[in-house]
Each structure stands twice: as C-alpha cells, then as structure tokens.
Backbone as CSV, one residue per row, in Angstrom:
resi,resn,N_x,N_y,N_z,CA_x,CA_y,CA_z,C_x,C_y,C_z
1,UNK,-2.411,-7.072,-10.239,-3.338,-5.595,-10.266,-3.402,-5.091,-8.743
2,UNK,-3.546,-5.957,-7.759,-3.894,-5.580,-6.472,-2.482,-5.154,-6.037
3,UNK,-1.204,-5.261,-6.477,-0.061,-4.750,-5.837,-0.002,-3.241,-6.383
4,UNK,-0.133,-3.192,-7.732,-0.290,-1.900,-8.409,-1.367,-1.070,-7.630
5,UNK,-2.643,-1.382,-7.364,-3.425,-0.497,-6.887,-2.948,-0.072,-5.217
6,UNK,-2.580,-1.054,-4.879,-1.812,-0.618,-3.527,-0.535,0.181,-3.397
7,UNK,0.249,0.177,-4.522,1.364,0.971,-4.607,0.727,2.439,-4.971
8,UNK,-0.373,2.620,-5.629,-0.851,3.661,-6.121,-1.694,4.499,-4.999
9,UNK,-2.432,3.742,-4.161,-3.104,3.900,-3.139,-2.012,4.558,-2.202
10,UNK,-0.864,3.618,-1.685,0.022,4.303,-0.948,0.735,5.590,-1.101
11,UNK,1.113,5.593,-2.421,1.744,7.089,-2.976,0.457,8.219,-2.840
12,UNK,-0.636,8.011,-3.178,-1.786,9.267,-3.163,-2.026,9.443,-1.508
13,UNK,-2.112,8.686,-0.946,-2.793,8.647,0.465,-1.671,9.560,1.371
14,UNK,-0.112,8.940,1.137,1.093,9.580,1.795,1.234,11.024,1.586
15,UNK,0.655,11.424,0.298,0.719,12.935,-0.205,-0.614,13.622,0.211
16,UNK,-1.409,12.908,0.674,-2.621,13.448,0.919,-3.587,13.797,0.073
17,UNK,-3.461,13.034,-1.108,-4.300,13.250,-2.232,-5.281,12.020,-2.355
18,UNK,-5.742,11.488,-1.529,-6.987,10.707,-1.754,-6.790,9.464,-1.967
19,UNK,-5.751,8.672,-1.477,-5.501,7.327,-1.864,-6.700,6.344,-1.375
20,UNK,-7.475,6.666,-0.513,-8.405,6.243,-0.023,-9.562,5.945,-0.939
21,UNK,-9.655,7.083,-1.730,-10.596,7.325,-2.919,-10.361,6.284,-3.843
22,UNK,-8.996,6.139,-4.378,-8.761,5.064,-5.217,-8.880,3.549,-4.921
23,UNK,-8.588,3.232,-3.656,-8.829,2.120,-3.050,-10.150,1.680,-3.064
24,UNK,-10.979,2.547,-2.535,-12.508,2.467,-2.151,-13.158,2.168,-3.771
25,UNK,-12.788,2.922,-4.666,-13.424,2.831,-5.802,-13.080,1.568,-6.595
26,UNK,-11.786,1.260,-6.422,-11.356,-0.059,-7.065,-11.754,-1.040,-6.301
27,UNK,-11.995,-1.339,-4.898,-12.669,-2.261,-4.374,-14.071,-2.729,-4.755
28,UNK,-14.944,-1.505,-4.814,-16.187,-1.469,-5.174,-16.630,-1.721,-6.555
29,UNK,-16.138,-1.120,-7.261,-16.261,-1.340,-8.741,-15.793,-2.390,-9.520
30,UNK,-14.372,-2.755,-9.215,-13.751,-3.690,-9.790,-13.433,-5.133,-9.320
31,UNK,-13.178,-4.839,-7.760,-13.193,-6.108,-6.972,-14.614,-6.720,-6.205
32,UNK,-15.629,-5.875,-6.928,-17.048,-6.212,-6.496,-17.210,-6.333,-4.850
33,UNK,-16.626,-5.540,-3.980,-16.452,-5.654,-2.481,-17.851,-4.641,-2.119
34,UNK,-18.352,-4.971,-1.172,-19.543,-4.009,-0.562,-18.898,-2.776,0.006
35,UNK,-19.796,-1.896,-0.010,-19.384,-0.293,0.286,-18.596,-0.369,1.682
36,UNK,-19.305,-1.014,2.583,-18.964,-1.075,3.887,-17.903,-1.703,4.117
37,UNK,-17.654,-2.676,3.515,-16.503,-3.882,3.574,-15.292,-2.957,2.842
38,UNK,-15.397,-2.244,2.111,-14.273,-1.738,1.296,-13.854,-0.634,2.107
39,UNK,-14.852,0.448,2.998,-14.349,1.451,3.883,-13.627,0.628,4.935
40,UNK,-13.820,-0.521,5.344,-13.266,-1.329,6.411,-11.788,-1.309,6.139
41,UNK,-11.902,-2.378,4.853,-10.518,-2.409,4.322,-9.447,-1.149,4.259
42,UNK,-10.207,0.107,3.462,-9.266,1.190,3.296,-8.833,1.726,4.953
43,UNK,-9.643,1.553,6.008,-9.044,2.138,7.103,-8.034,1.463,7.580
44,UNK,-8.081,-0.065,7.636,-7.173,-0.910,7.896,-5.756,-0.717,6.974
45,UNK,-6.027,-0.517,5.845,-4.910,-0.268,4.955,-4.003,1.090,5.160
46,UNK,-5.277,2.040,5.532,-4.528,3.272,5.833,-3.536,3.752,6.882
47,UNK,-3.848,2.869,8.040,-3.181,2.826,9.412,-1.399,3.126,9.053
48,UNK,-0.984,1.950,8.509,0.444,2.022,8.292,0.955,3.188,7.382
49,UNK,0.156,3.439,6.503,0.488,4.430,5.486,0.505,5.671,6.144
50,UNK,-0.335,6.122,7.075,-0.577,7.216,7.957,0.541,7.246,8.760
51,UNK,1.085,6.221,9.511,2.174,6.045,10.421,3.321,6.700,9.746
52,UNK,3.732,5.978,8.533,4.841,6.293,8.162,5.028,7.757,7.480
53,UNK,3.907,8.182,6.810,3.723,9.592,6.168,3.995,10.559,7.666
54,UNK,3.309,10.235,8.670,3.192,11.438,9.458,4.692,11.554,10.165
55,UNK,5.546,10.100,10.196,6.746,10.426,10.570,7.830,11.565,9.568
56,UNK,7.384,11.167,8.579,8.148,11.924,7.576,7.796,13.152,7.470
57,UNK,6.173,13.557,7.557,6.184,14.752,7.435,6.412,15.870,8.791
58,UNK,6.422,14.810,10.076,6.920,15.557,11.215,8.356,15.966,11.151
59,UNK,9.127,14.945,10.452,10.526,15.318,10.351,10.944,16.508,9.289
60,UNK,10.014,16.645,8.421,10.149,17.769,7.408,9.485,18.987,8.102
61,UNK,8.815,18.979,9.191,8.195,20.376,9.795,7.209,20.722,8.822
62,UNK,6.183,19.572,8.361,4.717,20.074,7.665,3.640,19.923,8.318
63,UNK,3.820,19.699,9.817,2.571,19.174,10.366,2.244,20.759,11.404
64,UNK,1.055,21.046,11.180,0.668,22.127,11.933,-0.008,21.510,13.343
65,UNK,0.756,21.428,14.324,0.390,20.720,15.462,-0.905,21.397,16.184
66,UNK,-0.756,22.650,16.491,-1.800,23.505,16.945,-3.144,23.278,16.357
67,UNK,-3.191,23.079,14.981,-4.446,22.820,14.113,-4.869,21.050,14.885
68,UNK,-4.061,20.432,14.433,-4.032,19.060,14.968,-4.831,18.940,16.029
69,UNK,-4.273,19.222,17.414,-5.032,19.645,18.689,-6.337,19.804,18.672
70,UNK,-6.441,20.934,17.663,-7.839,21.562,17.804,-9.068,20.608,17.027
71,UNK,-8.277,19.838,16.013,-8.968,19.032,15.453,-9.517,17.733,15.881
72,UNK,-8.134,17.070,16.526,-8.498,15.997,17.089,-9.670,15.229,18.095
73,UNK,-10.193,15.895,18.895,-11.129,15.450,19.596,-12.638,15.154,18.737
74,UNK,-12.887,16.262,17.817,-14.022,16.008,17.024,-13.806,15.004,15.847
75,UNK,-12.522,14.903,15.266,-12.357,13.855,14.475,-12.473,12.604,14.935
76,UNK,-12.044,12.079,16.151,-12.198,10.840,16.938,-13.901,11.062,17.200
77,UNK,-14.553,11.899,17.381,-15.889,11.623,18.015,-16.528,11.308,16.448
78,UNK,-16.240,12.167,15.555,-16.758,12.044,14.219,-16.502,10.537,13.567
79,UNK,-15.119,10.130,13.776,-15.088,8.563,13.469,-15.940,7.778,13.944
80,UNK,-15.911,7.711,15.282,-16.992,6.879,16.007,-18.376,7.206,15.580
81,UNK,-18.721,8.385,15.442,-20.199,8.426,14.878,-20.489,7.827,13.330
82,UNK,-19.734,8.002,12.540,-19.668,7.937,11.173,-19.734,6.256,11.135
83,UNK,-18.842,5.771,11.932,-19.081,4.166,11.829,-20.220,3.472,12.358
84,UNK,-20.694,4.186,13.176,-22.052,3.890,13.761,-23.301,3.936,12.942
85,UNK,-23.129,5.112,12.191,-24.058,5.507,11.235,-24.010,4.338,9.996
86,UNK,-22.938,4.214,9.599,-22.673,3.369,8.434,-23.377,2.048,8.556
87,UNK,-23.288,1.669,9.729,-23.640,0.295,10.021,-24.946,0.035,9.936
88,UNK,-25.790,1.306,9.953,-27.531,1.297,9.918,-28.083,1.600,8.525
89,UNK,-27.183,2.260,7.793,-27.365,2.850,6.482,-27.291,1.694,5.313
90,UNK,-28.213,1.558,4.515,-28.158,0.590,3.616,-27.048,0.559,2.609
91,UNK,-26.442,-0.678,1.998,-25.090,-0.250,1.293,-25.451,0.591,0.047
92,UNK,-26.771,0.403,-0.621,-26.888,1.001,-1.733,-26.712,2.922,-1.271
93,UNK,-27.518,3.047,-0.252,-27.598,4.477,-0.076,-26.103,4.633,0.385
94,UNK,-25.347,3.983,0.994,-23.933,4.349,1.486,-22.981,4.884,0.238
95,UNK,-23.221,3.679,-0.808,-22.493,4.346,-2.221,-22.910,5.226,-2.853
96,UNK,-24.406,5.862,-2.688,-24.766,7.191,-3.385,-24.263,8.184,-2.348
97,UNK,-23.972,8.152,-1.189,-23.649,9.171,-0.323,-22.201,9.610,-0.685
98,UNK,-21.392,8.265,-0.692,-19.894,8.357,-1.251,-19.620,9.126,-2.396
99,UNK,-20.701,8.710,-3.607,-20.421,9.192,-4.604,-20.845,10.947,-4.674
100,UNK,-21.888,11.125,-4.197,-22.098,12.585,-3.703,-20.855,13.297,-2.947
101,UNK,-20.286,12.821,-1.941,-19.447,13.371,-1.328,-18.163,13.496,-2.119
102,UNK,-18.027,12.488,-3.187,-16.569,12.679,-3.996,-16.986,13.705,-4.985
103,UNK,-18.090,13.743,-5.647,-18.791,14.918,-6.463,-18.734,16.346,-5.912
104,UNK,-19.200,16.508,-4.743,-19.168,17.498,-4.206,-17.893,18.272,-4.010
105,UNK,-16.683,17.533,-3.587,-15.674,18.048,-3.138,-14.446,18.133,-4.427
106,UNK,-15.003,17.128,-5.371,-14.092,17.386,-6.478,-14.650,18.846,-7.519
107,UNK,-16.155,19.266,-7.394,-16.395,20.354,-7.889,-15.737,21.375,-7.441
108,UNK,-15.737,21.332,-6.010,-15.289,22.470,-5.256,-14.190,22.890,-5.472
109,UNK,-13.187,21.880,-5.503,-11.548,21.803,-5.978,-11.177,22.310,-7.204
110,UNK,-12.430,21.743,-8.170,-11.839,22.053,-9.666,-12.356,23.420,-9.920
111,UNK,-13.318,24.197,-9.198,-13.708,25.581,-9.460,-13.394,26.503,-8.548
112,UNK,-12.646,26.000,-7.421,-12.098,26.924,-6.342,-11.012,28.206,-6.840
113,UNK,-11.317,29.164,-6.462,-10.179,30.143,-7.007,-9.072,30.350,-5.761
114,UNK,-7.740,30.081,-6.305,-6.874,30.329,-5.420,-6.176,29.211,-4.687
115,UNK,-5.214,28.903,-4.127,-4.928,27.842,-3.360,-5.091,28.135,-1.753
116,UNK,-4.778,27.182,-0.845,-5.052,27.333,0.458,-3.902,27.993,0.826
117,UNK,-2.690,28.032,0.257,-1.518,28.703,0.825,-1.862,30.135,0.624
118,UNK,-2.263,30.601,-0.447,-2.515,31.522,-0.881,-3.735,32.485,0.214
119,UNK,-4.685,31.665,0.700,-5.501,32.247,1.321,-5.201,32.401,2.744
120,UNK,-4.492,31.555,3.395,-3.965,31.728,4.754,-2.586,31.096,4.918
121,UNK,-1.687,31.804,5.702,-0.380,31.360,5.853,-0.720,30.182,6.781
122,UNK,0.224,29.248,6.844,0.555,27.913,7.573,0.963,28.515,9.230
123,UNK,0.236,28.187,9.854,0.592,28.790,11.565,1.232,27.405,12.155
124,UNK,2.249,27.469,12.916,2.763,26.251,13.012,2.799,26.502,14.713
C-alpha cells in the first residue's frame, strides 16, 4: 500500500496536482502519523520529485522564470516562517488549519469560472 501511495503522490506532485495532499492525508488518517511529522515527511518526499519534475518542465519550456524569480524570496521566507509557526501550534489546531486550507482552495477551484490560461497568457 505504501508503494502505491508513493507512486500516486509522485505522479500527482510532478503534475502540480496536490501530491502532497494525498501523502499528508494518507499519513495522518490511515498511517496515524502526527500532522507535524506528516508535513515533514511530505517535504522530504517532495524534494526529489520536484527536482525531476523541474528538469522535465524546464526542458519542455513550461517554467515562467520571471515569475519564479519574483516569488522565490517570499516563498523561502514564508517556508521558514511557516515551519517556525507550525512548531508552536498544537497538533489538533494544525490539522484543523490544514483541513480549512484544503476546503477553501477546493471550493475556490470547484466554483471558479474559466481557467488560468483563459484569464492571463503565460509570460516567459
């Protein structure tokens, strides 16, 4: 079962479709892993997948390098801040915040009109 979850997570993560969601949910609900630990496992699992996916997306011209440069500093600072904050939040609250985050974004995607490509062309 773990190999199947790993495969599914890798496929979804490499496509940018929420592989981390699958892994964290499986770890917390079925493998009875603490939320904080599941998030750490997810990050470690994601690194090699992201590396392989990045190479393939770069090769296919699917990376907006200008946008990446604009987002990188804030993303790194946010990752550090989020990690620090997650260490002081109780595990139960962290699980609830994760659930609310997933629900909010899921509802937004479910009810959003049009696609991102229709709204704004990709600038490279």
